C-alpha angles and dihedrals in degrees: 000000000000090000092053092046091049091051097049094042090051092046094050094044096048093044093049092048092049094046095048095041106037113011097079092053092044092051093049091052092046092049093050093048091046092053090048100046107024126093114244092241091059099033098106093044093051094045091054094042098049096042093048089046089057090057090046091051093052092046096051092043088054089047096050094039091052089050091052090050089052091053091048096046092102088058091067104129101175101068130065090210095070124097092239119054129171146156117215106226094181135325091286102042139052134176105223141185122185123194091350092299119143116293118257137183117246124193140076085335119035118210117189132211102009111208096180136356145183136180122210120172106314095339127098114191139164148116126300126173092342094310128102117229137193120199120189111213090196103056099014094238119153127201129187129192136159090224118063095211090059092065116104096245134143117253094256091058096086133170089244090069091065118108134177113271093243090060091043090054094050091046095050108027092102090062087083091056094044092051090050094047091055092060119115122258089253092054092048091048091048091048091050091049090053089054097049104032098084095042089046093049092048090047092050093050093047092046092049092053093046093045091055090051091046093049091049091048093049090046092054092045090049091052091050091050092048091048091051092047090049091048093050092049090050092053092049090055090053 
């Protein structure tokens, strides 16, 4: 039920925003181009077809984009309420929890069931399944030992720095947002394009098909109306 509500709320919100923000400008441009390039005999048909097609395009873009948001909902990394939570340590490593299961480290080395963890400089260390570990984020080396003092750690990397992974997640989850916000304008634009390109393509294809059907329907209706008008005029002359 929550999934369905999320989908329809997203659909309505996106569609309303697009209609109020962009539709008037799109319709003005379409109307001007139609008056310039359309034949007088097909002017009304083209005006109706292209303006209705603009509304159809925005609706189906909203529909497909909402669907893509629904599919990507589990990738939400900024809320502890989602089924999929992670903190990006560096490009190679993440600390992840799925469906409220124990946190684990994913990367070139995978470390399961993290009981406690700390990060100091380029070192990630903690306790997993009763063994202490030390992972170097610089040279990718991994060390395990049942005694903490046996780990090859600098003096400032103490056992007191360790915290449970839940606390570590809540303290560091915004790192993902901060890393994203520091991206260049080009990277943000490229990321936005990746999000909208498939919904936009599907919306364009769907709109094209429906616009052809709409134009054909209007054309037939126009012929029927003209035939009836001609028939009525002929009877009046008689």
